[in-house]
N, C-alpha and C positions, 0 to 999 in steps of 0.2 A: 821347143817346147822345155829343152833341161834348162836353159837359161830363163825362161821365165817364171819357173818354180825355185830358183834363185834366188827371185826378185823378195822382199822383205815383205810380209802382209801388213797391211793399211790400218788393220786394228792393234788398238793399244787396249790393255787392261788395267784398271786402273786396284786391282788388288794386287800382292803379290805372292805368286804361288809358292815361296819357300819360307814364308812367314810362319809359325803357328799363332795359336790363336783362332776367332771367328773374324772373316772380313767381309764385308757387302761391297760390291761396287757392280762396275761396268766394263764391257766390251765394247767401247766405241769405236763405230766406222765411220768415218766423212762420208754422207754424202748430201752432194750440191742437188739443188731442189728451185724448183720456183717460188718455192715458201720459203726457203732458206737457204739461201747463195751459200754460207758455211756451216751447213745442217749437219749430225752426225743421227745416226741410229746407235741405239741405246740399249745393249740387251743383258739383264741383271744376271748378275753371277753373283754365288759365295765359296770362300772357301774354308773349311773349316780344317784344321791339321794341330797334330801334336806329337810330334816328334819324330822318330824314323816309323816305316812298316811302311804297305799295300796301299797305293791313290784307287779310291773310287770315281769314278766320273759318271754323274747321273744328268741324264737329260729327257727334257720333255718338249712339247712343242715342234719338233721336228714338222710335224703337220700343224698349223694354225687352228684346228677346228675340232682338236685332239684334247679333252681337259682333264684325264685321273693324271697325266705325268705334271703339268702345270699344277694342279690343286696339292698334290702329295709332294714336290718339290717346294713350294713354296714354304707350306705350313714347314720342312723338316729345315730348311734354310733359317728360319726365327726360333729351333724349339732344338736345334742341337746342339749340346753342350761340349766344350772341346777336352771337356776334362772325360769324355765318354768314349773317347779317339784312338786309335791307337793307327797312328799316318794320318790320312789324306782325303776328305772325299769332298769335289769339287761338283758345285749343285748350279747349271744351269737350266730354270725352270721354261724355257724357252727360248729353244734354238734358233727359231726362223721366225725371228719377235715382230718383222711386219705380219709376215701373214699370221701371228698369233694375235695381235692389235684388230686384226680384221675379219677376224673368227675362219678365214679360209684356210684353205687345204695348201694353197699355195702364194707365193709372195705379192700381195699386189703392185708391187714396184718392177718387178721383170718378168713374173709369173714364174716364177723360180720354184721348183719342187725340190727341195735340201736333200729329199731322202733319194735323189736318182744324181744331185749335183757333184760329188764326189770325183776325184780329189779335191776338184775343186780351182780358182783358179784367182793369183793376187792381181788381178788386171782387168778380174771378168766381173758380170753383172753383182750386184750385192749379195744376192744369193751364192753365186758362186765364191765369192771373196770371204763368205761367213763360213762355209764348207771349207777351203781352205786355212781358215786357220786352226779351224778342230781338227784338220788334217795334218797340219804340219807342227801345231802348238801345245793342243789338249790332247788329241788320240798319243804322242806319244809319253807326256803325264801317267799316262793311267797301266794299271794290274787288270781291273776289270771295270767293265762299260755294261748299266742299266739305262737301253733309251724306253719311255713309255711311247705307247701307242695303241688306239680305237680306231673305231671305226668310222670317226670322223661325222660328215654329214650323211654320205651316200652310202655306210654300211652298218651293219649290225652285231656283234662276236658275243657267241660265250666268251665269260671271261678265263683268260688262258695268258699265261708266262711260256714262253717259247724260245727255243732256241735251234742252230741248225746244225745237219749232217756235215761234218768237215773230214776232209784229208787227213788231218793231224787228230787221231784218236784222242791222246791227251788231253790236248784244248778241247776238244767236243764233250770229253767226259766230265770235266770242269765246270765248262759252260751249264750241261744237263742237271751237276749239283748243285749251282746255282737257281735255277729255273725250279728245283725242287725246293728248296729251302724258300725261296720267294710265295709258295705254298697260296698258287692261286687255285678256285675250284678244279681244273684243268690246265694241263702242262703237255705243251706240242712240240713235237717234232718236226720243225714249221719247212712249206718249200716254197719259194717265193717264185714270182711268174718271171720275175725280172730283177736280177739282182745285179746287173751293172750301174756303176753311179753309186751305190747304196751307200749310207751309212755302217749299216750289217760288212757289209763287205768290205769295207776297209780298214775297219777295226781287227775284221779274222782275219787281214792279210796282212797285220801288224802281228797277230801271235796273241791279242787281245784275248780277255773274256769274255764275251759277247752275248746279254739276252734282252730278248725285248717281250713286249707285253703291247695283248689286243683286248682291252678290257669293258667291252662294252661300244656304243657310237650313238647314230642320230645325233652329233653336233654337241652333246651334252654330257655329262658326268651325275652319276646319281649316287646316296650317302653309300650303298653296297659297293659300288664299282670303286670311287674314292678311296672307300676303307680298306679295301683289297691292297689299292695302290701303296697306301700309307706302311699298311702290315709288312705288305711285302718287303717297303725297300730296306726297313729294318733289320726284317731278317735276311735278307742277301749280307746286309753290311757283318753281322752278325757270324754268318757263316765263313765268310771272307776275312774276319778277324779285326775288324776295323774297329767296328765297337761291343762290348760284351754283353753276355747275357744267351740263354738261350733260344734256339731257334723255337720259334711258335710252332707248334706242329696243327694245323688246320685240315688235313688230309688234299688227297688232291687225284684227279682222272688223268691218267696217263691218255695220249690220242697222237696219233700217226699222222703224216700226209705223205705215201706214200708215191702220189704220182700225180701227173698234171689232170687225171681223171675227176680228183677230188672237185675239182672248180666247175660249173657251171656258168655260161658266158649264153646273153640274149642277142637274138639273130634280127629278133624284129625289136621296134620298138611299141609300147603301149601300156595297161592296167596291171599290174600287176596285182595278182592274186596268192600267198603265200599259204599250202594244205597243209605245211608240215610247220612246226615253230622250233624256236633255236634248242637244240637237247634234245630234238626226237630223232628216235632211232629211220634210218630210211632202208631201203631196199636196194639194190641195182635192180634198173628202170622202172621203179616205181614214179609217180609225177610229185615234185616237190613244189610247183607254182605253174599258175597260170597267167597268160597273158593277152589280154584280153587287147583287140585293136580299137580304137577308140576315135575313127574315125567316119566309122557307120554304124548301125546297130547290126545285130541281125549273125555277125561275123564269128567265127568259131574260135575260140581262143585254142595261141599256142602253148604247148605242152613243155616243161624243164623237167626232164627226168632224171634221178639221178643216176650217175654212171659207174658208182659202189656202193658196198654196203656201209653204214655209218652214223654216226650221228651230225645234224644238220648244225654245223659250228658257225655260220654267217651267214648273212642272205643282204638283200640290197635295201635298204634304209626307204628311201621316198617310194611313195605309191605309183610313180612314172616311170618305166626304165627303157632305157635308149639300147638300141642297137649296139653290142658290141659291150655291155657294163657288164662286171661279174653281176648274175643272180643269186647264187649260192655256192657254199662250199659243205664239202661234207668230210669230219675226218672218220679217222678209222679208231677205236680204243684199240690199245695196247695191254 
């Protein structure tokens, strides 16, 4: 393992991370395949730099069916003036570019979930090679990291910006300062079901100030959710001192995910009917959703109940649900 990580990354960048000005280029990963023997995966990247100062690494498309981040970051890459910048902004609108091109959560090449592939491998799958480059090259350059997410094709969320509870309370406090600055309608102290292999975890273990979002879902973006992403990105850069201007104040409601009781999972497959909508208050023990067996008529639906008081902050998106799927998430106001 130690020798493996000493191997150079196969990815090469067509941008110079130390040069001032605006650069638009690619991260080129050789990928030999049936239709292109000497082919490549070409991941778009932009670098905007102006002198000394902090570095922000801004990423979207960690999952390829989540669109607010790519919209906000493609827009920022074309519009950010280096004269505005003190320091450096590295913009990668679609980390898992093969998944983004396909509109899928995971890579169509190797089924790799980018957000479960860190620290990656320079001699691994395509997804692992991309993760390795971020882990060994891009994350070490960064002071702050903003990674955009939404629910993709299978979940829908209240629009929130989030950070995690950390052992390092100074690092944690700085992250929550950026969450507040982002200015989403909701701000979350977020609990992960499984943090192993996550980009979040890799960044936090390096001591980076890491924040993320969940800004909707259903495999699309709305004018509202894309607008939240665009405004929030510039707010974060202002709070970090990378661009000038006042942080725009939109107001936010703070939520917490204090335990795994936030999550409700389907134990049976069927047709799901939600009895409450996103943002509605729920009480512990109240029925959130019904799952109707679809093999025959006359069967009683299975009840999905809240395990704590709070607000419905996420729900399964398609009408049909499978056993093991996350059905609903409850957040607690703080």
